[in-house]
FIKOLZA-1660 file (N, C-alpha, C; in steps of 0.1 Angstrom, whole numbers, plus 5000, padded with zeros to 4 digits):
% residues 138
   i   px   py   pz ch aa at
   1 5008 4988 5000  A  M  N
   1 5000 5000 5000  A  M CA
   1 5009 5012 5000  A  M  C
   2 5005 5022 4992  A  A  N
   2 5013 5035 4991  A  A CA
   2 5013 5043 5004  A  A  C
   3 5024 5049 5007  A  Q  N
   3 5025 5057 5019  A  Q CA
   3 5021 5071 5015  A  Q  C
   4 5015 5078 5025  A  L  N
   4 5012 5092 5022  A  L CA
   4 5025 5101 5022  A  L  C
   5 5025 5110 5012  A  K  N
   5 5037 5118 5011  A  K CA
   5 5036 5130 5021  A  K  C
   6 5024 5135 5024  A  T  N
   6 5023 5146 5033  A  T CA
   6 5022 5141 5047  A  T  C
   7 5032 5145 5055  A  K  N
   7 5033 5140 5069  A  K CA
   7 5037 5152 5078  A  K  C
   8 5035 5151 5091  A  P  N
   8 5040 5162 5099  A  P CA
   8 5055 5163 5099  A  P  C
   9 5060 5175 5099  A  T  N
   9 5074 5178 5099  A  T CA
   9 5078 5185 5112  A  T  C
  10 5091 5187 5113  A  G  N
  10 5096 5195 5125  A  G CA
  10 5098 5210 5121  A  G  C
  11 5094 5214 5109  A  A  N
  11 5095 5228 5105  A  A CA
  11 5087 5237 5114  A  A  C
  12 5092 5249 5115  A  G  N
  12 5085 5259 5124  A  G CA
  12 5073 5266 5117  A  G  C
  13 5062 5266 5123  A  V  N
  13 5050 5272 5117  A  V CA
  13 5052 5287 5117  A  V  C
  14 5057 5293 5127  A  T  N
  14 5059 5308 5128  A  T CA
  14 5069 5312 5117  A  T  C
  15 5080 5305 5115  A  A  N
  15 5089 5309 5104  A  A CA
  15 5082 5308 5090  A  A  C
  16 5074 5297 5088  A  F  N
  16 5067 5295 5076  A  F CA
  16 5057 5307 5073  A  F  C
  17 5050 5311 5084  A  L  N
  17 5040 5322 5082  A  L CA
  17 5047 5335 5080  A  L  C
  18 5058 5337 5087  A  N  N
  18 5066 5350 5085  A  N CA
  18 5072 5351 5071  A  N  C
  19 5074 5340 5065  A  A  N
  19 5080 5340 5051  A  A CA
  19 5070 5342 5040  A  A  C
  20 5058 5343 5043  A  I  N
  20 5048 5346 5033  A  I CA
  20 5050 5360 5028  A  I  C
  21 5052 5361 5015  A  E  N
  21 5056 5374 5009  A  E CA
  21 5045 5385 5010  A  E  C
  22 5033 5381 5006  A  D  N
  22 5022 5390 5005  A  D CA
  22 5017 5393 5020  A  D  C
  23 5018 5406 5024  A  P  N
  23 5014 5409 5037  A  P CA
  23 4999 5406 5041  A  P  C
  24 4990 5408 5031  A  R  N
  24 4976 5405 5033  A  R CA
  24 4974 5391 5035  A  R  C
  25 4981 5382 5027  A  R  N
  25 4979 5368 5029  A  R CA
  25 4985 5363 5042  A  R  C
  26 4996 5370 5047  A  R  N
  26 5002 5366 5059  A  R CA
  26 4992 5369 5071  A  R  C
  27 4986 5380 5071  A  V  N
  27 4976 5384 5081  A  V CA
  27 4964 5374 5080  A  V  C
  28 4959 5371 5068  A  E  N
  28 4948 5361 5067  A  E CA
  28 4952 5348 5073  A  E  C
  29 4964 5343 5070  A  C  N
  29 4968 5330 5076  A  C CA
  29 4969 5330 5091  A  C  C
  30 4973 5341 5097  A  R  N
  30 4974 5342 5111  A  R CA
  30 4960 5342 5117  A  R  C
  31 4950 5349 5110  A  T  N
  31 4936 5349 5115  A  T CA
  31 4931 5335 5114  A  T  C
  32 4933 5328 5103  A  V  N
  32 4927 5314 5102  A  V CA
  32 4934 5305 5112  A  V  C
  33 4947 5307 5114  A  A  N
  33 4954 5299 5124  A  A CA
  33 4947 5300 5138  A  A  C
  34 4944 5312 5142  A  K  N
  34 4937 5314 5155  A  K CA
  34 4924 5307 5156  A  K  C
  35 4916 5308 5145  A  I  N
  35 4903 5301 5144  A  I CA
  35 4905 5286 5146  A  I  C
  36 4914 5281 5138  A  M  N
  36 4917 5266 5138  A  M CA
  36 4922 5261 5151  A  M  C
  37 4931 5269 5157  A  R  N
  37 4936 5265 5171  A  R CA
  37 4925 5265 5181  A  R  C
  38 4916 5275 5181  A  A  N
  38 4905 5275 5190  A  A CA
  38 4896 5264 5188  A  A  C
  39 4893 5260 5175  A  A  N
  39 4884 5249 5172  A  A CA
  39 4889 5236 5176  A  A  C
  40 4902 5234 5175  A  T  N
  40 4908 5221 5178  A  T CA
  40 4914 5220 5192  A  T  C
  41 4918 5231 5197  A  G  N
  41 4926 5231 5210  A  G CA
  41 4940 5225 5208  A  G  C
  42 4945 5225 5195  A  A  N
  42 4958 5219 5192  A  A CA
  42 4967 5230 5186  A  A  C
  43 4980 5228 5189  A  R  N
  43 4989 5237 5183  A  R CA
  43 4991 5234 5168  A  R  C
  44 4995 5244 5161  A  A  N
  44 4998 5242 5146  A  A CA
  44 5010 5234 5144  A  A  C
  45 5010 5226 5133  A  R  N
  45 5022 5218 5129  A  R CA
  45 5023 5219 5114  A  R  C
  46 5035 5219 5109  A  M  N
  46 5037 5218 5095  A  M CA
  46 5034 5204 5090  A  M  C
  47 5027 5202 5079  A  W  N
  47 5025 5190 5073  A  W CA
  47 5030 5191 5059  A  W  C
  48 5041 5185 5056  A  G  N
  48 5048 5188 5044  A  G CA
  48 5054 5202 5044  A  G  C
  49 5058 5207 5032  A  P  N
  49 5064 5220 5032  A  P CA
  49 5055 5232 5032  A  P  C
  50 5042 5230 5030  A  S  N
  50 5033 5241 5028  A  S CA
  50 5019 5241 5034  A  S  C
  51 5017 5231 5042  A  I  N
  51 5003 5230 5049  A  I CA
  51 5005 5231 5064  A  I  C
  52 4997 5240 5070  A  V  N
  52 4996 5241 5084  A  V CA
  52 4984 5233 5089  A  V  C
  53 4987 5223 5097  A  G  N
  53 4976 5215 5102  A  G CA
  53 4974 5216 5117  A  G  C
  54 4962 5213 5122  A  F  N
  54 4958 5213 5136  A  F CA
  54 4952 5200 5140  A  F  C
  55 4957 5195 5151  A  G  N
  55 4951 5182 5156  A  G CA
  55 4954 5171 5146  A  G  C
  56 4948 5159 5150  A  H  N
  56 4950 5148 5141  A  H CA
  56 4939 5138 5144  A  H  C
  57 4937 5129 5134  A  Y  N
  57 4927 5118 5136  A  Y CA
  57 4932 5106 5128  A  Y  C
  58 4928 5095 5132  A  H  N
  58 4931 5083 5124  A  H CA
  58 4919 5079 5116  A  H  C
  59 4921 5076 5103  A  Y  N
  59 4910 5072 5095  A  Y CA
  59 4913 5058 5090  A  Y  C
  60 4902 5051 5086  A  R  N
  60 4902 5037 5081  A  R CA
  60 4891 5036 5071  A  R  C
  61 4894 5034 5058  A  Y  N
  61 4884 5032 5048  A  Y CA
  61 4880 5018 5047  A  Y  C
  62 4869 5015 5040  A  E  N
  62 4864 5002 5038  A  E CA
  62 4874 4993 5030  A  E  C
  63 4882 5000 5022  A  S  N
  63 4891 4993 5013  A  S CA
  63 4903 4988 5022  A  S  C
  64 4904 4992 5034  A  G  N
  64 4915 4988 5043  A  G CA
  64 4926 4998 5044  A  G  C
  65 4925 5008 5035  A  R  N
  65 4935 5019 5036  A  R CA
  65 4933 5027 5049  A  R  C
  66 4943 5030 5056  A  E  N
  66 4942 5038 5068  A  E CA
  66 4954 5047 5070  A  E  C
  67 4953 5057 5079  A  G  N
  67 4964 5066 5081  A  G CA
  67 4960 5077 5091  A  G  C
  68 4969 5086 5093  A  D  N
  68 4966 5097 5102  A  D CA
  68 4967 5110 5094  A  D  C
  69 4958 5120 5098  A  W  N
  69 4957 5132 5091  A  W CA
  69 4953 5143 5100  A  W  C
  70 4955 5156 5096  A  F  N
  70 4951 5167 5105  A  F CA
  70 4936 5169 5105  A  F  C
  71 4930 5174 5116  A  L  N
  71 4916 5177 5117  A  L CA
  71 4912 5188 5108  A  L  C
  72 4920 5198 5107  A  T  N
  72 4917 5209 5098  A  T CA
  72 4931 5216 5096  A  T  C
  73 4931 5224 5085  A  G  N
  73 4944 5231 5082  A  G CA
  73 4942 5240 5071  A  G  C
  74 4953 5246 5067  A  F  N
  74 4953 5256 5056  A  F CA
  74 4966 5257 5049  A  F  C
  75 4966 5262 5037  A  S  N
  75 4978 5265 5029  A  S CA
  75 4977 5278 5021  A  S  C
  76 4987 5286 5023  A  P  N
  76 4986 5299 5016  A  P CA
  76 4991 5298 5001  A  P  C
  77 4982 5293 4992  A  R  N
  77 4986 5292 4978  A  R CA
  77 4986 5305 4972  A  R  C
  78 4992 5306 4960  A  K  N
  78 4993 5319 4953  A  K CA
  78 4980 5324 4949  A  K  C
  79 4971 5316 4943  A  Q  N
  79 4958 5320 4937  A  Q CA
  79 4948 5322 4948  A  Q  C
  80 4949 5314 4959  A  S  N
  80 4939 5314 4969  A  S CA
  80 4944 5308 4982  A  S  C
  81 4937 5312 4993  A  L  N
  81 4940 5306 5006  A  L CA
  81 4932 5293 5006  A  L  C
  82 4938 5282 5008  A  T  N
  82 4932 5269 5008  A  T CA
  82 4930 5264 5022  A  T  C
  83 4917 5262 5026  A  L  N
  83 4914 5257 5039  A  L CA
  83 4909 5242 5037  A  L  C
  84 4914 5233 5046  A  Y  N
  84 4911 5219 5045  A  Y CA
  84 4900 5216 5055  A  Y  C
  85 4888 5214 5050  A  I  N
  85 4876 5211 5058  A  I CA
  85 4874 5196 5056  A  I  C
  86 4880 5188 5064  A  M  N
  86 4882 5174 5061  A  M CA
  86 4868 5166 5061  A  M  C
  87 4858 5171 5067  A  S  N
  87 4845 5164 5067  A  S CA
  87 4838 5167 5054  A  S  C
  88 4843 5176 5046  A  G  N
  88 4836 5180 5033  A  G CA
  88 4825 5190 5036  A  G  C
  89 4817 5192 5026  A  F  N
  89 4807 5203 5027  A  F CA
  89 4793 5199 5027  A  F  C
  90 4790 5187 5023  A  R  N
  90 4776 5182 5022  A  R CA
  90 4767 5184 5034  A  R  C
  91 4773 5183 5046  A  G  N
  91 4765 5183 5058  A  G CA
  91 4763 5197 5063  A  G  C
  92 4767 5207 5055  A  Y  N
  92 4766 5221 5060  A  Y CA
  92 4760 5231 5050  A  Y  C
  93 4748 5227 5044  A  P  N
  93 4743 5236 5033  A  P CA
  93 4739 5250 5038  A  P  C
  94 4734 5251 5050  A  S  N
  94 4730 5265 5055  A  S CA
  94 4742 5273 5057  A  S  C
  95 4753 5267 5062  A  L  N
  95 4765 5275 5065  A  L CA
  95 4771 5279 5051  A  L  C
  96 4771 5270 5042  A  M  N
  96 4777 5273 5029  A  M CA
  96 4770 5285 5021  A  M  C
  97 4757 5285 5023  A  K  N
  97 4749 5296 5017  A  K CA
  97 4752 5309 5023  A  K  C
  98 4756 5310 5036  A  R  N
  98 4758 5322 5043  A  R CA
  98 4773 5326 5043  A  R  C
  99 4782 5317 5038  A  L  N
  99 4796 5319 5039  A  L CA
  99 4801 5332 5032  A  L  C
 100 4797 5333 5019  A  G  N
 100 4803 5344 5011  A  G CA
 100 4808 5339 4998  A  G  C
 101 4819 5345 4993  A  K  N
 101 4825 5341 4980  A  K CA
 101 4836 5331 4982  A  K  C
 102 4834 5319 4976  A  Y  N
 102 4844 5308 4977  A  Y CA
 102 4842 5298 4966  A  Y  C
 103 4851 5289 4964  A  T  N
 103 4849 5277 4956  A  T CA
 103 4854 5265 4964  A  T  C
 104 4850 5254 4960  A  T  N
 104 4853 5242 4968  A  T CA
 104 4859 5231 4959  A  T  C
 105 4866 5222 4965  A  G  N
 105 4870 5209 4959  A  G CA
 105 4864 5199 4969  A  G  C
 106 4868 5187 4969  A  R  N
 106 4862 5176 4977  A  R CA
 106 4862 5180 4992  A  R  C
 107 4873 5184 4997  A  S  N
 107 4874 5189 5011  A  S CA
 107 4882 5202 5012  A  S  C
 108 4884 5209 5001  A  C  N
 108 4892 5221 5001  A  C CA
 108 4882 5233 4999  A  C  C
 109 4884 5243 5007  A  L  N
 109 4877 5256 5006  A  L CA
 109 4887 5266 5000  A  L  C
 110 4884 5271 4989  A  Y  N
 110 4893 5281 4983  A  Y CA
 110 4888 5295 4984  A  Y  C
 111 4896 5304 4991  A  L  N
 111 4892 5318 4993  A  L CA
 111 4902 5327 4986  A  L  C
 112 4898 5335 4977  A  R  N
 112 4907 5345 4971  A  R CA
 112 4911 5355 4982  A  R  C
 113 4902 5360 4990  A  R  N
 113 4905 5369 5001  A  R CA
 113 4896 5365 5013  A  R  C
 114 4902 5365 5024  A  L  N
 114 4895 5362 5036  A  L CA
 114 4883 5372 5039  A  L  C
 115 4885 5384 5035  A  Q  N
 115 4874 5394 5037  A  Q CA
 115 4862 5391 5028  A  Q  C
 116 4863 5382 5019  A  D  N
 116 4851 5378 5011  A  D CA
 116 4841 5369 5018  A  D  C
 117 4845 5364 5030  A  V  N
 117 4836 5355 5037  A  V CA
 117 4833 5360 5051  A  V  C
 118 4822 5355 5056  A  D  N
 118 4818 5359 5070  A  D CA
 118 4826 5350 5079  A  D  C
 119 4835 5357 5087  A  L  N
 119 4843 5350 5097  A  L CA
 119 4836 5342 5107  A  L  C
 120 4824 5346 5111  A  E  N
 120 4816 5339 5121  A  E CA
 120 4811 5326 5115  A  E  C
 121 4807 5327 5102  A  V  N
 121 4802 5315 5096  A  V CA
 121 4814 5305 5093  A  V  C
 122 4825 5311 5089  A  L  N
 122 4837 5302 5087  A  L CA
 122 4841 5295 5099  A  L  C
 123 4841 5302 5110  A  T  N
 123 4844 5296 5123  A  T CA
 123 4834 5285 5126  A  T  C
 124 4821 5287 5124  A  D  N
 124 4811 5276 5126  A  D CA
 124 4814 5264 5118  A  D  C
 125 4818 5267 5105  A  L  N
 125 4821 5256 5096  A  L CA
 125 4833 5248 5101  A  L  C
 126 4843 5254 5104  A  I  N
 126 4855 5247 5109  A  I CA
 126 4852 5239 5122  A  I  C
 127 4845 5246 5131  A  E  N
 127 4842 5239 5144  A  E CA
 127 4833 5227 5141  A  E  C
 128 4823 5228 5132  A  S  N
 128 4814 5217 5129  A  S CA
 128 4821 5206 5123  A  S  C
 129 4831 5209 5114  A  S  N
 129 4839 5198 5107  A  S CA
 129 4847 5191 5118  A  S  C
 130 4854 5198 5126  A  V  N
 130 4862 5192 5136  A  V CA
 130 4854 5183 5146  A  V  C
 131 4843 5188 5150  A  E  N
 131 4834 5180 5159  A  E CA
 131 4829 5168 5152  A  E  C
 132 4826 5169 5139  A  H  N
 132 4821 5157 5131  A  H CA
 132 4833 5146 5131  A  H  C
 133 4845 5151 5128  A  L  N
 133 4856 5141 5127  A  L CA
 133 4859 5135 5140  A  L  C
 134 4858 5142 5151  A  R  N
 134 4861 5136 5164  A  R CA
 134 4850 5126 5168  A  R  C
 135 4837 5129 5164  A  R  N
 135 4826 5120 5167  A  R CA
 135 4827 5107 5159  A  R  C
 136 4830 5108 5146  A  T  N
 136 4830 5097 5138  A  T CA
 136 4843 5089 5137  A  T  C
 137 4854 5094 5143  A  N  N
 137 4867 5088 5142  A  N CA
 137 4873 5085 5156  A  N  C
 138 4864 5084 5166  A  S  N
 138 4869 5081 5179  A  S CA
 138 4868 5067 5183  A  S  C
% end
């Protein structure tokens, strides 16, 4: 079975955030980090070279594949701030309607600018996702 390439590293989160060139993106990342830390109660860790993750859970698929992953996290990509909402978005239609301007992938929330979304709704979404993962993976 293939091993996951993205794993926790010993790299410093503060140094990573400080190295973000765009000052607006740097502030956005610090804001998201505070929200995610409060939602998980966990300190930030680097996962691979460019993902900041919070907490962890163990997953096991019906196929037998299993591993460990972060509860929630983000990555400051060039085109957008990518937030990892690991429970996906299907269970949160009312939050998604009220969130603001975004696009999604399977469990990725892409934000061009943090100011384009309602931070209270974003916080509720992150907290709900973390709670769901803890409930279903304990």
